[in-house]
Chimera marker file (.cmm) of the C-alpha trace (Angstrom):
<marker_set name="trace">
<marker id="1" x="-149.043" y="-79.952" z="-216.282" r="1" g="1" b="0" radius="0.5"/>
<marker id="2" x="-152.265" y="-80.243" z="-214.518" r="1" g="1" b="0" radius="0.5"/>
<marker id="3" x="-154.867" y="-77.593" z="-213.848" r="1" g="1" b="0" radius="0.5"/>
<marker id="4" x="-156.269" y="-76.785" z="-210.426" r="1" g="1" b="0" radius="0.5"/>
<marker id="5" x="-159.901" y="-76.086" z="-210.511" r="1" g="1" b="0" radius="0.5"/>
<marker id="6" x="-161.508" y="-73.883" z="-207.996" r="1" g="1" b="0" radius="0.5"/>
<marker id="7" x="-164.559" y="-75.415" z="-206.147" r="1" g="1" b="0" radius="0.5"/>
<marker id="8" x="-167.682" y="-73.477" z="-206.928" r="1" g="1" b="0" radius="0.5"/>
<marker id="9" x="-169.760" y="-74.355" z="-204.034" r="1" g="1" b="0" radius="0.5"/>
<marker id="10" x="-168.917" y="-73.360" z="-200.624" r="1" g="1" b="0" radius="0.5"/>
<marker id="11" x="-170.428" y="-76.213" z="-198.882" r="1" g="1" b="0" radius="0.5"/>
<marker id="12" x="-168.986" y="-77.967" z="-195.939" r="1" g="1" b="0" radius="0.5"/>
<marker id="13" x="-168.231" y="-81.850" z="-195.873" r="1" g="1" b="0" radius="0.5"/>
<marker id="14" x="-170.468" y="-83.988" z="-193.977" r="1" g="1" b="0" radius="0.5"/>
<marker id="15" x="-169.524" y="-84.757" z="-190.322" r="1" g="1" b="0" radius="0.5"/>
<marker id="16" x="-168.656" y="-88.484" z="-189.773" r="1" g="1" b="0" radius="0.5"/>
<marker id="17" x="-170.841" y="-90.022" z="-187.065" r="1" g="1" b="0" radius="0.5"/>
<marker id="18" x="-169.037" y="-93.283" z="-187.101" r="1" g="1" b="0" radius="0.5"/>
<marker id="19" x="-167.293" y="-92.899" z="-183.590" r="1" g="1" b="0" radius="0.5"/>
<marker id="20" x="-170.423" y="-91.535" z="-182.017" r="1" g="1" b="0" radius="0.5"/>
<marker id="21" x="-171.820" y="-94.924" z="-180.625" r="1" g="1" b="0" radius="0.5"/>
<marker id="22" x="-168.326" y="-95.499" z="-179.222" r="1" g="1" b="0" radius="0.5"/>
<marker id="23" x="-168.389" y="-92.243" z="-177.335" r="1" g="1" b="0" radius="0.5"/>
<marker id="24" x="-171.946" y="-92.880" z="-176.132" r="1" g="1" b="0" radius="0.5"/>
<marker id="25" x="-171.042" y="-96.338" z="-174.749" r="1" g="1" b="0" radius="0.5"/>
<marker id="26" x="-167.851" y="-95.001" z="-173.143" r="1" g="1" b="0" radius="0.5"/>
<marker id="27" x="-169.863" y="-92.414" z="-171.353" r="1" g="1" b="0" radius="0.5"/>
<marker id="28" x="-172.603" y="-94.682" z="-170.250" r="1" g="1" b="0" radius="0.5"/>
<marker id="29" x="-169.991" y="-97.162" z="-168.825" r="1" g="1" b="0" radius="0.5"/>
<marker id="30" x="-168.219" y="-94.280" z="-166.964" r="1" g="1" b="0" radius="0.5"/>
<marker id="31" x="-171.428" y="-93.083" z="-165.281" r="1" g="1" b="0" radius="0.5"/>
<marker id="32" x="-172.469" y="-96.850" z="-164.406" r="1" g="1" b="0" radius="0.5"/>
<marker id="33" x="-169.116" y="-97.351" z="-162.641" r="1" g="1" b="0" radius="0.5"/>
<marker id="34" x="-168.920" y="-93.976" z="-160.932" r="1" g="1" b="0" radius="0.5"/>
<marker id="35" x="-172.537" y="-93.517" z="-159.832" r="1" g="1" b="0" radius="0.5"/>
<marker id="36" x="-173.471" y="-94.655" z="-156.251" r="1" g="1" b="0" radius="0.5"/>
<marker id="37" x="-176.877" y="-95.803" z="-155.967" r="1" g="1" b="0" radius="0.5"/>
<marker id="38" x="-178.834" y="-94.332" z="-152.749" r="1" g="1" b="0" radius="0.5"/>
<marker id="39" x="-180.096" y="-97.476" z="-150.724" r="1" g="1" b="0" radius="0.5"/>
<marker id="40" x="-182.682" y="-96.133" z="-148.338" r="1" g="1" b="0" radius="0.5"/>
<marker id="41" x="-185.205" y="-93.359" z="-148.239" r="1" g="1" b="0" radius="0.5"/>
<marker id="42" x="-185.249" y="-91.982" z="-144.680" r="1" g="1" b="0" radius="0.5"/>
<marker id="43" x="-188.825" y="-92.073" z="-143.437" r="1" g="1" b="0" radius="0.5"/>
<marker id="44" x="-188.027" y="-90.896" z="-139.828" r="1" g="1" b="0" radius="0.5"/>
<marker id="45" x="-186.584" y="-87.836" z="-138.294" r="1" g="1" b="0" radius="0.5"/>
<marker id="46" x="-183.060" y="-88.433" z="-137.770" r="1" g="1" b="0" radius="0.5"/>
<marker id="47" x="-181.245" y="-85.554" z="-135.820" r="1" g="1" b="0" radius="0.5"/>
<marker id="48" x="-178.282" y="-87.621" z="-134.605" r="1" g="1" b="0" radius="0.5"/>
<marker id="49" x="-176.840" y="-86.738" z="-131.198" r="1" g="1" b="0" radius="0.5"/>
<marker id="50" x="-173.439" y="-85.163" z="-130.865" r="1" g="1" b="0" radius="0.5"/>
<marker id="51" x="-170.161" y="-86.820" z="-129.509" r="1" g="1" b="0" radius="0.5"/>
<marker id="52" x="-166.723" y="-85.587" z="-129.003" r="1" g="1" b="0" radius="0.5"/>
<marker id="53" x="-164.820" y="-88.733" z="-129.531" r="1" g="1" b="0" radius="0.5"/>
<marker id="54" x="-165.783" y="-90.128" z="-132.870" r="1" g="1" b="0" radius="0.5"/>
<marker id="55" x="-164.217" y="-92.742" z="-135.018" r="1" g="1" b="0" radius="0.5"/>
<marker id="56" x="-165.024" y="-93.406" z="-138.750" r="1" g="1" b="0" radius="0.5"/>
<marker id="57" x="-165.876" y="-96.882" z="-139.900" r="1" g="1" b="0" radius="0.5"/>
<marker id="58" x="-163.451" y="-98.264" z="-142.368" r="1" g="1" b="0" radius="0.5"/>
<marker id="59" x="-165.583" y="-100.544" z="-144.658" r="1" g="1" b="0" radius="0.5"/>
<marker id="60" x="-168.971" y="-99.326" z="-145.079" r="1" g="1" b="0" radius="0.5"/>
<marker id="61" x="-170.156" y="-102.279" z="-147.081" r="1" g="1" b="0" radius="0.5"/>
<marker id="62" x="-169.960" y="-104.361" z="-143.730" r="1" g="1" b="0" radius="0.5"/>
<marker id="63" x="-172.350" y="-102.270" z="-141.938" r="1" g="1" b="0" radius="0.5"/>
<marker id="64" x="-176.082" y="-102.949" z="-141.306" r="1" g="1" b="0" radius="0.5"/>
<marker id="65" x="-178.087" y="-99.804" z="-140.526" r="1" g="1" b="0" radius="0.5"/>
<marker id="66" x="-181.104" y="-99.767" z="-138.160" r="1" g="1" b="0" radius="0.5"/>
<marker id="67" x="-182.892" y="-96.318" z="-138.117" r="1" g="1" b="0" radius="0.5"/>
<marker id="68" x="-185.036" y="-95.239" z="-135.006" r="1" g="1" b="0" radius="0.5"/>
<marker id="69" x="-187.030" y="-92.049" z="-134.630" r="1" g="1" b="0" radius="0.5"/>
<marker id="70" x="-190.428" y="-90.269" z="-134.883" r="1" g="1" b="0" radius="0.5"/>
<marker id="71" x="-191.946" y="-90.504" z="-138.407" r="1" g="1" b="0" radius="0.5"/>
<marker id="72" x="-191.138" y="-87.378" z="-140.508" r="1" g="1" b="0" radius="0.5"/>
<marker id="73" x="-193.678" y="-84.956" z="-141.844" r="1" g="1" b="0" radius="0.5"/>
<marker id="74" x="-194.627" y="-86.899" z="-144.789" r="1" g="1" b="0" radius="0.5"/>
<marker id="75" x="-195.210" y="-90.157" z="-142.750" r="1" g="1" b="0" radius="0.5"/>
<marker id="76" x="-197.602" y="-88.751" z="-139.895" r="1" g="1" b="0" radius="0.5"/>
<marker id="77" x="-200.037" y="-91.417" z="-140.642" r="1" g="1" b="0" radius="0.5"/>
<marker id="78" x="-197.851" y="-93.970" z="-138.719" r="1" g="1" b="0" radius="0.5"/>
<marker id="79" x="-198.198" y="-91.914" z="-135.515" r="1" g="1" b="0" radius="0.5"/>
<marker id="80" x="-195.961" y="-89.731" z="-133.486" r="1" g="1" b="0" radius="0.5"/>
<marker id="81" x="-194.152" y="-92.427" z="-131.311" r="1" g="1" b="0" radius="0.5"/>
<marker id="82" x="-190.593" y="-93.340" z="-132.222" r="1" g="1" b="0" radius="0.5"/>
<marker id="83" x="-190.577" y="-96.250" z="-134.879" r="1" g="1" b="0" radius="0.5"/>
<marker id="84" x="-187.832" y="-98.442" z="-136.389" r="1" g="1" b="0" radius="0.5"/>
<marker id="85" x="-186.941" y="-98.386" z="-139.967" r="1" g="1" b="0" radius="0.5"/>
<marker id="86" x="-185.150" y="-101.223" z="-141.650" r="1" g="1" b="0" radius="0.5"/>
<marker id="87" x="-184.209" y="-100.354" z="-145.242" r="1" g="1" b="0" radius="0.5"/>
<marker id="88" x="-186.936" y="-98.702" z="-146.724" r="1" g="1" b="0" radius="0.5"/>
<marker id="89" x="-189.865" y="-99.667" z="-144.527" r="1" g="1" b="0" radius="0.5"/>
<marker id="90" x="-191.184" y="-99.370" z="-140.958" r="1" g="1" b="0" radius="0.5"/>
<marker id="91" x="-190.816" y="-102.350" z="-138.754" r="1" g="1" b="0" radius="0.5"/>
<marker id="92" x="-191.200" y="-103.676" z="-135.338" r="1" g="1" b="0" radius="0.5"/>
<marker id="93" x="-188.723" y="-105.056" z="-132.788" r="1" g="1" b="0" radius="0.5"/>
<marker id="94" x="-189.546" y="-108.535" z="-133.768" r="1" g="1" b="0" radius="0.5"/>
<marker id="95" x="-188.568" y="-107.940" z="-137.475" r="1" g="1" b="0" radius="0.5"/>
<marker id="96" x="-184.764" y="-107.123" z="-136.394" r="1" g="1" b="0" radius="0.5"/>
<marker id="97" x="-183.872" y="-110.772" z="-136.289" r="1" g="1" b="0" radius="0.5"/>
<marker id="98" x="-185.043" y="-111.463" z="-139.885" r="1" g="1" b="0" radius="0.5"/>
<marker id="99" x="-183.362" y="-108.297" z="-141.065" r="1" g="1" b="0" radius="0.5"/>
<marker id="100" x="-179.911" y="-109.360" z="-139.673" r="1" g="1" b="0" radius="0.5"/>
<marker id="101" x="-180.356" y="-112.835" z="-141.020" r="1" g="1" b="0" radius="0.5"/>
<marker id="102" x="-181.094" y="-111.413" z="-144.629" r="1" g="1" b="0" radius="0.5"/>
<marker id="103" x="-178.131" y="-109.029" z="-144.390" r="1" g="1" b="0" radius="0.5"/>
<marker id="104" x="-175.840" y="-111.935" z="-143.254" r="1" g="1" b="0" radius="0.5"/>
<marker id="105" x="-177.108" y="-114.165" z="-146.070" r="1" g="1" b="0" radius="0.5"/>
<marker id="106" x="-176.473" y="-111.364" z="-148.672" r="1" g="1" b="0" radius="0.5"/>
<marker id="107" x="-172.634" y="-111.320" z="-147.718" r="1" g="1" b="0" radius="0.5"/>
<marker id="108" x="-170.004" y="-113.770" z="-148.268" r="1" g="1" b="0" radius="0.5"/>
<marker id="109" x="-169.506" y="-116.304" z="-145.478" r="1" g="1" b="0" radius="0.5"/>
<marker id="110" x="-166.070" y="-115.108" z="-144.510" r="1" g="1" b="0" radius="0.5"/>
<marker id="111" x="-167.272" y="-111.492" z="-144.133" r="1" g="1" b="0" radius="0.5"/>
<marker id="112" x="-170.198" y="-112.352" z="-141.796" r="1" g="1" b="0" radius="0.5"/>
<marker id="113" x="-167.911" y="-112.208" z="-138.463" r="1" g="1" b="0" radius="0.5"/>
<marker id="114" x="-167.004" y="-108.622" z="-139.528" r="1" g="1" b="0" radius="0.5"/>
<marker id="115" x="-170.463" y="-107.119" z="-139.912" r="1" g="1" b="0" radius="0.5"/>
<marker id="116" x="-171.204" y="-104.209" z="-137.704" r="1" g="1" b="0" radius="0.5"/>
<marker id="117" x="-174.701" y="-103.109" z="-136.797" r="1" g="1" b="0" radius="0.5"/>
<marker id="118" x="-175.074" y="-99.274" z="-136.871" r="1" g="1" b="0" radius="0.5"/>
<marker id="119" x="-177.829" y="-97.659" z="-134.958" r="1" g="1" b="0" radius="0.5"/>
<marker id="120" x="-178.734" y="-94.198" z="-136.289" r="1" g="1" b="0" radius="0.5"/>
<marker id="121" x="-181.112" y="-93.218" z="-133.712" r="1" g="1" b="0" radius="0.5"/>
<marker id="122" x="-182.705" y="-89.673" z="-133.153" r="1" g="1" b="0" radius="0.5"/>
<marker id="123" x="-181.563" y="-87.677" z="-130.352" r="1" g="1" b="0" radius="0.5"/>
<marker id="124" x="-184.995" y="-87.567" z="-129.016" r="1" g="1" b="0" radius="0.5"/>
<marker id="125" x="-185.993" y="-91.071" z="-129.232" r="1" g="1" b="0" radius="0.5"/>
<marker id="126" x="-186.697" y="-92.867" z="-125.822" r="1" g="1" b="0" radius="0.5"/>
<marker id="127" x="-184.187" y="-95.285" z="-124.285" r="1" g="1" b="0" radius="0.5"/>
<marker id="128" x="-186.648" y="-98.084" z="-124.014" r="1" g="1" b="0" radius="0.5"/>
<marker id="129" x="-186.707" y="-98.590" z="-127.934" r="1" g="1" b="0" radius="0.5"/>
<marker id="130" x="-183.003" y="-98.624" z="-128.008" r="1" g="1" b="0" radius="0.5"/>
<marker id="131" x="-182.903" y="-101.136" z="-125.273" r="1" g="1" b="0" radius="0.5"/>
<marker id="132" x="-185.389" y="-103.440" z="-127.018" r="1" g="1" b="0" radius="0.5"/>
<marker id="133" x="-183.328" y="-103.053" z="-130.303" r="1" g="1" b="0" radius="0.5"/>
<marker id="134" x="-180.210" y="-104.228" z="-128.429" r="1" g="1" b="0" radius="0.5"/>
<marker id="135" x="-181.940" y="-107.230" z="-126.678" r="1" g="1" b="0" radius="0.5"/>
<marker id="136" x="-183.092" y="-108.388" z="-130.288" r="1" g="1" b="0" radius="0.5"/>
<marker id="137" x="-179.483" y="-107.944" z="-131.565" r="1" g="1" b="0" radius="0.5"/>
<marker id="138" x="-178.253" y="-110.083" z="-128.552" r="1" g="1" b="0" radius="0.5"/>
<marker id="139" x="-180.526" y="-112.770" z="-129.432" r="1" g="1" b="0" radius="0.5"/>
<marker id="140" x="-179.315" y="-113.298" z="-133.028" r="1" g="1" b="0" radius="0.5"/>
<marker id="141" x="-175.530" y="-112.779" z="-131.832" r="1" g="1" b="0" radius="0.5"/>
<marker id="142" x="-175.057" y="-109.354" z="-133.621" r="1" g="1" b="0" radius="0.5"/>
<marker id="143" x="-172.856" y="-107.982" z="-130.695" r="1" g="1" b="0" radius="0.5"/>
<marker id="144" x="-170.819" y="-105.473" z="-132.857" r="1" g="1" b="0" radius="0.5"/>
<marker id="145" x="-172.860" y="-102.197" z="-132.463" r="1" g="1" b="0" radius="0.5"/>
<marker id="146" x="-171.919" y="-98.855" z="-133.591" r="1" g="1" b="0" radius="0.5"/>
<marker id="147" x="-173.915" y="-95.647" z="-132.663" r="1" g="1" b="0" radius="0.5"/>
<marker id="148" x="-173.759" y="-93.064" z="-135.367" r="1" g="1" b="0" radius="0.5"/>
<marker id="149" x="-173.417" y="-89.435" z="-134.315" r="1" g="1" b="0" radius="0.5"/>
<marker id="150" x="-172.213" y="-86.130" z="-135.282" r="1" g="1" b="0" radius="0.5"/>
<marker id="151" x="-169.061" y="-84.634" z="-134.283" r="1" g="1" b="0" radius="0.5"/>
<marker id="152" x="-169.308" y="-81.869" z="-131.761" r="1" g="1" b="0" radius="0.5"/>
<marker id="153" x="-169.835" y="-80.903" z="-128.212" r="1" g="1" b="0" radius="0.5"/>
<marker id="154" x="-172.066" y="-83.073" z="-126.215" r="1" g="1" b="0" radius="0.5"/>
<marker id="155" x="-173.868" y="-80.310" z="-124.517" r="1" g="1" b="0" radius="0.5"/>
<marker id="156" x="-174.857" y="-78.604" z="-127.707" r="1" g="1" b="0" radius="0.5"/>
<marker id="157" x="-178.552" y="-78.801" z="-128.608" r="1" g="1" b="0" radius="0.5"/>
<marker id="158" x="-178.378" y="-77.655" z="-132.357" r="1" g="1" b="0" radius="0.5"/>
<link id1="1" id2="2" r="1" g="1" b="0" radius="0.2"/>
<link id1="2" id2="3" r="1" g="1" b="0" radius="0.2"/>
<link id1="3" id2="4" r="1" g="1" b="0" radius="0.2"/>
<link id1="4" id2="5" r="1" g="1" b="0" radius="0.2"/>
<link id1="5" id2="6" r="1" g="1" b="0" radius="0.2"/>
<link id1="6" id2="7" r="1" g="1" b="0" radius="0.2"/>
<link id1="7" id2="8" r="1" g="1" b="0" radius="0.2"/>
<link id1="8" id2="9" r="1" g="1" b="0" radius="0.2"/>
<link id1="9" id2="10" r="1" g="1" b="0" radius="0.2"/>
<link id1="10" id2="11" r="1" g="1" b="0" radius="0.2"/>
<link id1="11" id2="12" r="1" g="1" b="0" radius="0.2"/>
<link id1="12" id2="13" r="1" g="1" b="0" radius="0.2"/>
<link id1="13" id2="14" r="1" g="1" b="0" radius="0.2"/>
<link id1="14" id2="15" r="1" g="1" b="0" radius="0.2"/>
<link id1="15" id2="16" r="1" g="1" b="0" radius="0.2"/>
<link id1="16" id2="17" r="1" g="1" b="0" radius="0.2"/>
<link id1="17" id2="18" r="1" g="1" b="0" radius="0.2"/>
<link id1="18" id2="19" r="1" g="1" b="0" radius="0.2"/>
<link id1="19" id2="20" r="1" g="1" b="0" radius="0.2"/>
<link id1="20" id2="21" r="1" g="1" b="0" radius="0.2"/>
<link id1="21" id2="22" r="1" g="1" b="0" radius="0.2"/>
<link id1="22" id2="23" r="1" g="1" b="0" radius="0.2"/>
<link id1="23" id2="24" r="1" g="1" b="0" radius="0.2"/>
<link id1="24" id2="25" r="1" g="1" b="0" radius="0.2"/>
<link id1="25" id2="26" r="1" g="1" b="0" radius="0.2"/>
<link id1="26" id2="27" r="1" g="1" b="0" radius="0.2"/>
<link id1="27" id2="28" r="1" g="1" b="0" radius="0.2"/>
<link id1="28" id2="29" r="1" g="1" b="0" radius="0.2"/>
<link id1="29" id2="30" r="1" g="1" b="0" radius="0.2"/>
<link id1="30" id2="31" r="1" g="1" b="0" radius="0.2"/>
<link id1="31" id2="32" r="1" g="1" b="0" radius="0.2"/>
<link id1="32" id2="33" r="1" g="1" b="0" radius="0.2"/>
<link id1="33" id2="34" r="1" g="1" b="0" radius="0.2"/>
<link id1="34" id2="35" r="1" g="1" b="0" radius="0.2"/>
<link id1="35" id2="36" r="1" g="1" b="0" radius="0.2"/>
<link id1="36" id2="37" r="1" g="1" b="0" radius="0.2"/>
<link id1="37" id2="38" r="1" g="1" b="0" radius="0.2"/>
<link id1="38" id2="39" r="1" g="1" b="0" radius="0.2"/>
<link id1="39" id2="40" r="1" g="1" b="0" radius="0.2"/>
<link id1="40" id2="41" r="1" g="1" b="0" radius="0.2"/>
<link id1="41" id2="42" r="1" g="1" b="0" radius="0.2"/>
<link id1="42" id2="43" r="1" g="1" b="0" radius="0.2"/>
<link id1="43" id2="44" r="1" g="1" b="0" radius="0.2"/>
<link id1="44" id2="45" r="1" g="1" b="0" radius="0.2"/>
<link id1="45" id2="46" r="1" g="1" b="0" radius="0.2"/>
<link id1="46" id2="47" r="1" g="1" b="0" radius="0.2"/>
<link id1="47" id2="48" r="1" g="1" b="0" radius="0.2"/>
<link id1="48" id2="49" r="1" g="1" b="0" radius="0.2"/>
<link id1="49" id2="50" r="1" g="1" b="0" radius="0.2"/>
<link id1="50" id2="51" r="1" g="1" b="0" radius="0.2"/>
<link id1="51" id2="52" r="1" g="1" b="0" radius="0.2"/>
<link id1="52" id2="53" r="1" g="1" b="0" radius="0.2"/>
<link id1="53" id2="54" r="1" g="1" b="0" radius="0.2"/>
<link id1="54" id2="55" r="1" g="1" b="0" radius="0.2"/>
<link id1="55" id2="56" r="1" g="1" b="0" radius="0.2"/>
<link id1="56" id2="57" r="1" g="1" b="0" radius="0.2"/>
<link id1="57" id2="58" r="1" g="1" b="0" radius="0.2"/>
<link id1="58" id2="59" r="1" g="1" b="0" radius="0.2"/>
<link id1="59" id2="60" r="1" g="1" b="0" radius="0.2"/>
<link id1="60" id2="61" r="1" g="1" b="0" radius="0.2"/>
<link id1="61" id2="62" r="1" g="1" b="0" radius="0.2"/>
<link id1="62" id2="63" r="1" g="1" b="0" radius="0.2"/>
<link id1="63" id2="64" r="1" g="1" b="0" radius="0.2"/>
<link id1="64" id2="65" r="1" g="1" b="0" radius="0.2"/>
<link id1="65" id2="66" r="1" g="1" b="0" radius="0.2"/>
<link id1="66" id2="67" r="1" g="1" b="0" radius="0.2"/>
<link id1="67" id2="68" r="1" g="1" b="0" radius="0.2"/>
<link id1="68" id2="69" r="1" g="1" b="0" radius="0.2"/>
<link id1="69" id2="70" r="1" g="1" b="0" radius="0.2"/>
<link id1="70" id2="71" r="1" g="1" b="0" radius="0.2"/>
<link id1="71" id2="72" r="1" g="1" b="0" radius="0.2"/>
<link id1="72" id2="73" r="1" g="1" b="0" radius="0.2"/>
<link id1="73" id2="74" r="1" g="1" b="0" radius="0.2"/>
<link id1="74" id2="75" r="1" g="1" b="0" radius="0.2"/>
<link id1="75" id2="76" r="1" g="1" b="0" radius="0.2"/>
<link id1="76" id2="77" r="1" g="1" b="0" radius="0.2"/>
<link id1="77" id2="78" r="1" g="1" b="0" radius="0.2"/>
<link id1="78" id2="79" r="1" g="1" b="0" radius="0.2"/>
<link id1="79" id2="80" r="1" g="1" b="0" radius="0.2"/>
<link id1="80" id2="81" r="1" g="1" b="0" radius="0.2"/>
<link id1="81" id2="82" r="1" g="1" b="0" radius="0.2"/>
<link id1="82" id2="83" r="1" g="1" b="0" radius="0.2"/>
<link id1="83" id2="84" r="1" g="1" b="0" radius="0.2"/>
<link id1="84" id2="85" r="1" g="1" b="0" radius="0.2"/>
<link id1="85" id2="86" r="1" g="1" b="0" radius="0.2"/>
<link id1="86" id2="87" r="1" g="1" b="0" radius="0.2"/>
<link id1="87" id2="88" r="1" g="1" b="0" radius="0.2"/>
<link id1="88" id2="89" r="1" g="1" b="0" radius="0.2"/>
<link id1="89" id2="90" r="1" g="1" b="0" radius="0.2"/>
<link id1="90" id2="91" r="1" g="1" b="0" radius="0.2"/>
<link id1="91" id2="92" r="1" g="1" b="0" radius="0.2"/>
<link id1="92" id2="93" r="1" g="1" b="0" radius="0.2"/>
<link id1="93" id2="94" r="1" g="1" b="0" radius="0.2"/>
<link id1="94" id2="95" r="1" g="1" b="0" radius="0.2"/>
<link id1="95" id2="96" r="1" g="1" b="0" radius="0.2"/>
<link id1="96" id2="97" r="1" g="1" b="0" radius="0.2"/>
<link id1="97" id2="98" r="1" g="1" b="0" radius="0.2"/>
<link id1="98" id2="99" r="1" g="1" b="0" radius="0.2"/>
<link id1="99" id2="100" r="1" g="1" b="0" radius="0.2"/>
<link id1="100" id2="101" r="1" g="1" b="0" radius="0.2"/>
<link id1="101" id2="102" r="1" g="1" b="0" radius="0.2"/>
<link id1="102" id2="103" r="1" g="1" b="0" radius="0.2"/>
<link id1="103" id2="104" r="1" g="1" b="0" radius="0.2"/>
<link id1="104" id2="105" r="1" g="1" b="0" radius="0.2"/>
<link id1="105" id2="106" r="1" g="1" b="0" radius="0.2"/>
<link id1="106" id2="107" r="1" g="1" b="0" radius="0.2"/>
<link id1="107" id2="108" r="1" g="1" b="0" radius="0.2"/>
<link id1="108" id2="109" r="1" g="1" b="0" radius="0.2"/>
<link id1="109" id2="110" r="1" g="1" b="0" radius="0.2"/>
<link id1="110" id2="111" r="1" g="1" b="0" radius="0.2"/>
<link id1="111" id2="112" r="1" g="1" b="0" radius="0.2"/>
<link id1="112" id2="113" r="1" g="1" b="0" radius="0.2"/>
<link id1="113" id2="114" r="1" g="1" b="0" radius="0.2"/>
<link id1="114" id2="115" r="1" g="1" b="0" radius="0.2"/>
<link id1="115" id2="116" r="1" g="1" b="0" radius="0.2"/>
<link id1="116" id2="117" r="1" g="1" b="0" radius="0.2"/>
<link id1="117" id2="118" r="1" g="1" b="0" radius="0.2"/>
<link id1="118" id2="119" r="1" g="1" b="0" radius="0.2"/>
<link id1="119" id2="120" r="1" g="1" b="0" radius="0.2"/>
<link id1="120" id2="121" r="1" g="1" b="0" radius="0.2"/>
<link id1="121" id2="122" r="1" g="1" b="0" radius="0.2"/>
<link id1="122" id2="123" r="1" g="1" b="0" radius="0.2"/>
<link id1="123" id2="124" r="1" g="1" b="0" radius="0.2"/>
<link id1="124" id2="125" r="1" g="1" b="0" radius="0.2"/>
<link id1="125" id2="126" r="1" g="1" b="0" radius="0.2"/>
<link id1="126" id2="127" r="1" g="1" b="0" radius="0.2"/>
<link id1="127" id2="128" r="1" g="1" b="0" radius="0.2"/>
<link id1="128" id2="129" r="1" g="1" b="0" radius="0.2"/>
<link id1="129" id2="130" r="1" g="1" b="0" radius="0.2"/>
<link id1="130" id2="131" r="1" g="1" b="0" radius="0.2"/>
<link id1="131" id2="132" r="1" g="1" b="0" radius="0.2"/>
<link id1="132" id2="133" r="1" g="1" b="0" radius="0.2"/>
<link id1="133" id2="134" r="1" g="1" b="0" radius="0.2"/>
<link id1="134" id2="135" r="1" g="1" b="0" radius="0.2"/>
<link id1="135" id2="136" r="1" g="1" b="0" radius="0.2"/>
<link id1="136" id2="137" r="1" g="1" b="0" radius="0.2"/>
<link id1="137" id2="138" r="1" g="1" b="0" radius="0.2"/>
<link id1="138" id2="139" r="1" g="1" b="0" radius="0.2"/>
<link id1="139" id2="140" r="1" g="1" b="0" radius="0.2"/>
<link id1="140" id2="141" r="1" g="1" b="0" radius="0.2"/>
<link id1="141" id2="142" r="1" g="1" b="0" radius="0.2"/>
<link id1="142" id2="143" r="1" g="1" b="0" radius="0.2"/>
<link id1="143" id2="144" r="1" g="1" b="0" radius="0.2"/>
<link id1="144" id2="145" r="1" g="1" b="0" radius="0.2"/>
<link id1="145" id2="146" r="1" g="1" b="0" radius="0.2"/>
<link id1="146" id2="147" r="1" g="1" b="0" radius="0.2"/>
<link id1="147" id2="148" r="1" g="1" b="0" radius="0.2"/>
<link id1="148" id2="149" r="1" g="1" b="0" radius="0.2"/>
<link id1="149" id2="150" r="1" g="1" b="0" radius="0.2"/>
<link id1="150" id2="151" r="1" g="1" b="0" radius="0.2"/>
<link id1="151" id2="152" r="1" g="1" b="0" radius="0.2"/>
<link id1="152" id2="153" r="1" g="1" b="0" radius="0.2"/>
<link id1="153" id2="154" r="1" g="1" b="0" radius="0.2"/>
<link id1="154" id2="155" r="1" g="1" b="0" radius="0.2"/>
<link id1="155" id2="156" r="1" g="1" b="0" radius="0.2"/>
<link id1="156" id2="157" r="1" g="1" b="0" radius="0.2"/>
<link id1="157" id2="158" r="1" g="1" b="0" radius="0.2"/>
</marker_set>
C-alpha cells in the first residue's frame, strides 16, 4: 500500500490566466455593440415648445436634424440672435441645401424618399428664421418636415 504524504507548505496554487484574453475581448465586443455614440454637441439653447398632440417617429436613422435657437452661454461670441446649427457647427440658411445633399448621399438610394427633416427649434426663436429654413428645404425638395416638441399643455411656459 502506498503512503500518503501531507503537504508541508500551505501555499495556494497559481491562478490560470489563460481565459483572461477571451473574457476581455468578449467584454470589449459587448460594449462596442451596445454603446450608442452621441452625434451632435448642442451649441444653442434648445427649449422646445409644448404640444398636446404628439407622435413618435418610427425610424430615427432616417431623420435629419436642423437645430435653431440662440447660442448657449459657452458660445456667446457668436452673438445673441437665433442661429442655425447643422451637425456640430453653426451654419447659415444657404448651407442647408449642402447639408441635405450630404445626408441623402450618406443613405442608401432606396431610403432617400423616406428621409424626414426634423426641426428642433427653440420656443423663443423668431418665425422669420423658420420660414427661411422651410424655403431652403422646398428648394431641395425636402418636403417631409417634422417639428420636434415636448409633450404637454400648449399654454405652459415652463
